[in-house]
C-alpha positions as CSV (number, residue, x, y, z in Angstrom):
1,M,29.9,11.5,-11.4
2,R,31.9,11.9,-7.9
3,I,29.5,12.4,-4.9
4,A,30.4,13.6,-1.4
5,F,28.2,11.5,1.2
6,Y,27.6,12.5,4.7
7,A,25.6,11.4,7.3
8,P,25.6,13.2,10.4
9,L,23.4,10.9,12.7
10,K,25.6,7.8,11.8
11,A,28.0,7.2,9.2
12,P,27.3,3.9,7.0
13,D,30.6,2.3,8.6
14,H,29.8,3.2,12.3
15,P,30.6,0.1,14.4
16,T,26.9,0.3,16.1
17,A,24.3,-1.4,14.3
18,S,20.9,0.3,13.6
19,G,18.2,1.1,11.0
20,D,19.8,4.2,10.4
21,R,23.4,2.9,9.6
22,L,21.8,0.5,7.2
23,I,19.8,2.9,5.3
24,A,23.0,5.3,4.9
25,G,25.0,2.0,3.4
26,L,21.9,1.4,1.2
27,L,21.8,4.8,-0.1
28,V,25.7,4.7,-0.8
29,R,25.1,1.3,-2.4
30,A,22.2,2.4,-4.6
31,L,24.6,5.4,-6.0
32,E,27.4,3.2,-6.9
33,R,24.6,1.0,-8.7
34,A,23.7,4.0,-10.9
35,G,27.3,4.2,-11.7
36,H,28.7,7.0,-9.2
37,E,31.8,7.3,-7.5
38,V,30.9,8.0,-3.6
39,V,33.2,9.5,-1.2
40,L,32.5,9.7,2.6
41,A,33.1,13.4,3.1
42,S,33.1,13.1,6.9
43,R,32.5,10.6,9.8
44,L,31.7,13.5,12.3
45,R,28.7,12.5,14.3
46,T,26.7,15.9,15.3
47,F,24.3,13.8,17.6
48,D,23.3,15.9,21.1
49,G,20.8,13.8,22.7
50,T,20.7,16.1,25.8
51,G,20.2,19.4,24.3
52,D,23.5,20.7,25.5
53,R,24.0,24.0,23.9
54,G,27.7,24.0,24.7
55,H,28.0,20.6,23.1
56,Q,26.1,21.7,20.1
57,L,28.5,24.6,19.6
58,R,31.6,22.6,20.1
59,L,30.4,20.4,17.4
60,A,29.3,23.2,15.1
61,R,33.1,24.6,15.5
62,E,34.4,21.1,14.6
63,A,32.3,20.9,11.7
64,K,33.4,24.2,10.4
65,A,36.9,23.2,10.8
66,Q,36.3,20.1,8.4
67,A,34.7,22.0,6.0
68,G,37.7,24.2,5.8
69,E,39.7,21.0,5.2
70,L,37.4,19.8,2.6
71,L,37.4,22.9,0.7
72,G,41.3,23.2,0.9
73,R,41.6,19.7,-0.6
74,W,38.8,20.0,-3.4
75,L,38.8,24.1,-4.5
76,G,40.4,23.9,-8.0
77,S,40.8,20.3,-7.8
78,A,39.9,18.0,-10.6
79,R,38.9,15.5,-8.0
80,A,36.6,17.7,-6.3
81,P,32.9,16.2,-6.1
82,R,30.1,17.4,-8.3
83,C,27.4,17.0,-6.0
84,W,27.1,16.6,-2.1
85,F,24.6,14.1,-0.8
86,T,23.5,14.0,3.2
87,Y,21.3,11.4,4.9
88,H,19.3,12.2,7.6
89,L,19.6,15.7,9.4
90,Y,17.2,16.9,12.0
91,H,17.5,19.1,15.2
92,K,19.5,16.7,17.1
93,A,21.9,15.8,14.4
94,P,22.2,18.8,11.8
95,D,24.6,19.4,8.8
96,W,27.0,22.0,9.5
97,I,29.3,20.8,6.7
98,G,27.6,20.1,3.5
99,P,25.7,23.5,2.8
100,R,29.2,25.3,3.3
101,V,31.2,23.2,1.2
102,S,28.8,22.9,-1.6
103,H,28.1,26.5,-1.9
104,R,31.9,27.0,-2.1
105,L,32.3,24.4,-4.5
106,G,29.2,25.6,-6.7
107,I,27.7,22.1,-6.7
108,P,24.3,20.8,-5.7
109,Y,23.3,19.8,-2.4
110,L,20.9,17.1,-1.8
111,V,19.5,15.8,1.4
112,A,17.5,12.6,2.0
113,E,15.4,12.1,5.2
114,A,15.3,15.6,6.7
115,S,12.6,16.4,9.3
116,H,11.5,19.9,10.4
117,A,10.0,20.7,14.0
118,P,8.8,24.1,14.6
119,K,8.5,23.4,18.0
120,Q,12.4,23.2,18.5
121,A,12.9,26.6,17.3
122,R,12.9,27.9,20.9
123,G,13.8,24.7,23.0
124,P,17.6,23.2,23.6
125,W,18.1,22.0,20.2
126,R,17.2,25.5,18.7
127,H,21.0,25.7,17.4
128,G,20.7,22.6,15.5
129,H,17.0,23.5,14.5
130,R,18.4,26.7,12.9
131,A,20.9,24.7,10.9
132,V,18.5,22.3,9.6
133,E,16.4,25.4,8.5
134,A,19.5,26.6,6.6
135,A,20.6,23.3,5.0
136,L,16.8,22.9,3.9
137,A,16.8,26.5,2.4
138,R,20.2,25.6,0.5
139,A,19.0,22.2,-0.4
140,D,18.4,21.6,-4.5
141,R,16.9,18.2,-3.6
142,V,14.9,17.1,-0.3
143,I,14.2,13.2,-0.6
144,A,11.6,12.0,1.8
145,L,11.5,8.3,2.8
146,N,9.4,8.6,5.4
147,P,6.0,10.2,4.3
148,D,5.4,11.7,8.0
149,D,8.0,14.2,7.4
150,V,6.6,15.5,4.3
151,P,3.9,18.1,5.8
152,G,6.4,19.8,8.0
153,L,9.0,20.1,5.2
154,A,6.3,21.1,2.8
155,Q,5.0,23.8,5.2
156,Q,8.7,25.3,6.1
157,L,9.8,25.2,2.2
158,G,6.5,26.3,0.6
159,E,4.5,24.8,-2.4
160,Q,7.5,25.2,-4.6
161,A,9.9,22.9,-2.4
162,P,12.1,20.7,-4.3
163,I,10.6,17.6,-2.4
164,V,10.7,14.3,-3.8
165,R,9.5,10.8,-2.4
166,L,11.7,7.7,-2.3
167,A,10.3,4.6,-1.0
168,P,12.4,2.8,1.7
169,F,14.5,-0.1,-0.3
170,V,16.6,-3.4,0.1
171,D,19.1,-4.9,-1.8
172,V,17.1,-8.0,-2.3
173,C,20.1,-10.1,-3.4
174,A,22.3,-9.5,-0.6
175,L,19.5,-11.0,1.8
176,A,19.4,-14.3,0.4
177,P,20.6,-16.6,3.0
178,P,22.5,-20.0,2.0
179,G,21.0,-23.2,1.8
180,A,17.5,-24.8,1.8
181,R,14.7,-23.0,4.0
182,A,13.7,-26.4,5.5
183,R,17.4,-27.1,6.7
184,R,17.8,-23.7,8.0
185,R,14.5,-23.9,10.0
186,A,15.4,-27.5,11.6
187,R,18.6,-26.3,12.6
188,I,17.2,-23.3,14.3
189,A,14.3,-25.2,16.0
190,R,17.0,-27.7,17.2
191,L,19.0,-24.7,18.5
192,V,15.9,-23.3,20.6
193,G,14.7,-26.8,21.7
194,V,11.5,-26.5,19.8
195,D,9.7,-29.2,17.5
196,S,10.3,-27.6,13.6
197,A,6.7,-27.7,13.3
198,T,6.3,-25.0,15.7
199,P,5.2,-21.7,14.4
200,L,8.3,-19.4,14.8
201,L,7.8,-15.7,15.4
202,V,10.8,-13.2,14.9
203,C,11.7,-9.8,16.0
204,V,14.8,-7.7,15.0
205,A,15.4,-4.7,17.1
206,M,18.1,-2.9,18.8
207,M,17.7,-2.8,23.0
208,R,17.6,0.7,23.9
209,R,15.6,2.7,26.5
210,G,12.8,4.6,25.3
211,R,10.3,3.4,22.5
212,K,12.6,0.7,21.7
213,A,12.2,-0.9,25.0
214,E,8.5,0.4,25.6
215,S,7.7,-1.6,22.3
216,F,9.5,-4.6,23.7
217,R,7.3,-4.3,27.0
218,R,4.1,-4.4,24.5
219,L,5.4,-7.2,22.9
220,A,6.0,-9.2,25.9
221,G,2.5,-8.4,27.1
222,A,0.6,-9.4,23.8
223,L,2.5,-12.4,23.3
224,E,1.5,-13.3,27.0
225,R,-2.3,-12.9,26.3
226,I,-2.2,-15.7,23.5
227,A,0.3,-18.0,25.6
228,P,-2.0,-21.1,24.7
229,V,-1.3,-20.7,20.9
230,P,1.5,-22.6,19.8
231,W,4.5,-20.4,18.9
232,H,8.2,-19.7,19.8
233,L,9.6,-16.2,19.5
234,L,13.0,-15.6,18.3
235,V,14.7,-12.4,19.5
236,V,17.9,-10.9,17.5
237,G,19.4,-7.8,18.9
238,D,21.2,-6.3,21.9
239,G,21.8,-2.9,23.5
240,P,22.3,-1.3,26.8
241,A,18.7,-2.0,27.8
242,R,18.9,-5.7,27.3
243,V,18.8,-6.8,30.6
244,A,15.6,-4.9,31.1
245,V,14.1,-6.1,27.8
246,E,15.1,-9.7,29.0
247,A,13.1,-9.2,32.2
248,M,10.1,-8.1,30.6
249,F,10.0,-11.8,29.1
250,A,10.5,-13.4,32.2
251,T,7.2,-15.3,32.5
252,L,7.7,-16.3,28.6
253,R,11.2,-17.6,28.8
254,A,10.3,-19.4,32.2
255,A,7.9,-21.2,30.0
256,G,10.4,-21.8,27.0
257,R,8.4,-19.5,24.7
258,V,11.4,-17.1,24.0
259,T,15.1,-17.1,23.0
260,F,17.2,-14.2,22.8
261,L,19.7,-14.9,20.0
262,G,21.9,-11.5,20.9
263,L,23.3,-9.6,17.6
264,R,24.2,-11.6,14.5
265,S,26.0,-10.5,11.4
266,P,23.8,-9.8,8.2
267,P,24.1,-13.1,6.6
268,L,23.2,-15.0,10.1
269,L,20.5,-12.4,10.9
270,H,18.7,-13.0,7.5
271,G,19.0,-16.7,7.9
272,V,17.1,-16.4,11.3
273,V,14.5,-14.0,9.8
274,S,14.3,-16.2,6.8
275,V,12.6,-19.3,8.6
276,G,10.1,-17.4,10.5
277,D,6.5,-17.4,10.1
278,L,5.6,-14.1,11.2
279,F,7.6,-10.9,11.9
280,V,6.4,-9.1,14.9
281,W,7.0,-5.7,16.4
282,P,4.7,-3.1,18.3
283,A,7.0,-0.4,16.5
284,L,6.1,2.5,18.9
285,G,7.2,5.6,17.2
286,E,8.8,3.6,14.5
287,P,10.2,6.2,11.9
288,I,10.3,3.5,8.9
289,G,11.3,0.3,10.2
290,M,13.9,-1.4,8.1
291,A,13.9,-4.7,9.7
292,M,10.2,-5.2,8.5
293,L,11.1,-4.4,4.9
294,E,13.8,-7.0,5.0
295,A,11.7,-9.6,6.4
296,Q,9.1,-9.2,3.8
297,A,12.0,-9.4,1.3
298,L,12.3,-12.7,2.7
299,G,9.1,-13.7,2.4
300,V,7.8,-13.2,6.0
301,P,4.6,-11.2,6.6
302,V,4.6,-8.5,9.3
303,I,2.4,-7.5,12.1
304,A,3.2,-4.2,13.5
305,G,2.0,-1.0,15.3
306,D,0.6,1.5,12.7
307,A,3.3,4.2,13.7
308,R,4.8,7.1,11.7
309,G,6.4,5.8,8.6
310,V,5.7,2.0,9.2
311,G,2.9,2.2,6.8
312,A,5.6,3.0,3.9
313,V,7.1,-0.3,4.4
314,V,4.1,-2.6,5.4
315,V,0.7,-2.3,3.6
316,H,-2.1,-3.6,5.6
317,G,-3.4,-6.7,4.0
318,E,-0.8,-7.2,1.5
319,G,2.8,-7.6,3.5
320,G,1.1,-8.4,6.9
321,W,-1.2,-6.5,9.0
322,L,-1.1,-3.0,10.9
323,V,-2.9,-2.7,14.2
324,P,-3.5,0.6,16.3
325,E,-0.2,1.7,17.7
326,G,0.3,0.4,21.4
327,D,-2.9,-1.6,21.5
328,E,-1.6,-4.8,23.0
329,M,-5.0,-6.5,22.6
330,A,-5.3,-6.0,19.1
331,F,-1.7,-7.2,18.7
332,A,-2.3,-10.0,20.2
333,D,-5.4,-10.8,18.4
334,A,-3.9,-10.1,15.0
335,V,-0.9,-12.5,15.8
336,A,-3.5,-15.5,16.8
337,R,-5.5,-14.9,13.7
338,A,-2.6,-15.1,11.4
339,L,-1.2,-18.3,13.0
340,A,-4.7,-19.9,12.8
341,D,-4.6,-20.0,9.0
342,P,-1.0,-21.0,8.0
343,P,-2.1,-21.1,4.2
344,A,-3.1,-17.6,4.5
345,L,0.0,-16.6,6.1
346,A,2.3,-18.3,3.6
347,A,0.4,-16.5,0.9
348,T,0.8,-13.2,2.5
349,G,4.6,-13.7,2.8
350,A,4.6,-14.4,-0.8
351,A,2.9,-11.3,-1.6
352,A,4.8,-9.5,0.8
353,R,8.2,-10.6,-1.0
354,A,6.4,-9.7,-4.6
355,R,5.5,-6.3,-3.5
356,V,9.1,-5.6,-2.1
357,L,10.5,-7.0,-5.1
358,A,8.4,-4.8,-7.3
359,E,8.6,-1.6,-5.1
360,H,11.3,-1.5,-3.0
361,G,14.3,-2.8,-4.7
362,I,17.8,-1.1,-4.7
363,D,17.8,-0.8,-8.8
364,T,14.5,1.1,-8.6
365,A,16.1,3.3,-6.1
366,A,19.1,3.9,-7.8
367,R,17.5,4.8,-11.3
368,R,15.5,7.4,-9.4
369,L,18.3,8.9,-7.3
370,D,20.3,9.1,-10.8
371,R,18.0,11.0,-12.3
372,W,17.3,13.6,-9.4
373,I,21.2,14.0,-9.2
374,A,21.4,14.6,-13.2
375,D,18.6,16.9,-12.9
376,A,20.1,19.0,-10.0
377,V,23.7,19.0,-11.3
378,G,22.2,20.0,-14.9
379,A,20.5,23.1,-13.2
380,F,23.9,24.0,-12.2
381,G,25.1,24.1,-16.1
382,D,27.3,21.0,-16.2
383,D,26.9,18.7,-19.2
């Protein structure tokens, strides 16, 4: 069926790479994999990061105008969507379009990865907070990718809330880098000037201020603690805090222990990650961590901070190891222990890939999404 898709925080074709954009694109592909026609309803980004009430009201007016344009195009049309699907709405990026359009068209309204923060009811984002509450009240399915969101959603919507769980997922086939791993590893080792037998640590993250930058700082601190252990760190990513992030690794860079590779296209990024022995990321405040899920799909185990939704993608002892969030000493010890036992490290990587294939594949997600959509549309009286 025809589905209208909207991501108010970041559209799936937004020019800036991020985990949010990745998940939006994966949801579109999963819906298409299930046989649906997906229409990008709007690219309006409703994000307000500063709590500017005037800006929020302007966005709300623009959203209302876009909703009117969509209704003018779709009301009475055979090409109208039969379902609306919004991905990731919260008080800083609410959906002011989907509830209005789906109500007028008489079609189900589904949301994925919504969060509800009662403390924002009287704060600078109260306008967006009210919009999220209205959208959740209208939703026919609330799909939770992050288990950390479920208690707040259940408290807001009640025991009979239409909340369903969807494990974060990846398109494993799209991750497969070309060529043999040994050749890729040798090429990358030459590029960074190390012996191909040197254990390679990898990390992939955008370099933004706040929790991302603090995660990089904790990573640098942890790795400095185990400088005598042989390893080389490959960092893929870029962003406005890159200069500050690189300065955090000044000591390690001077010792030739880290290489910053900047942004890479998905094929090149996956090629780098796939040759790693261990993916490392402190993950402070990380809502999900799609890069960690992709690493495991490529057979690379993960060491990460046990933050928010990270446990939804990394199972301690199976796909890698979780340490207390923000604990540099525990993180350093976990990395040193993992590198000291290469056979166990390789076995954990293989187990990680097997688990992702079994539990986090796009085909499984497509089947579940298709069932929920069919149920929602059926409840509206469609065949």
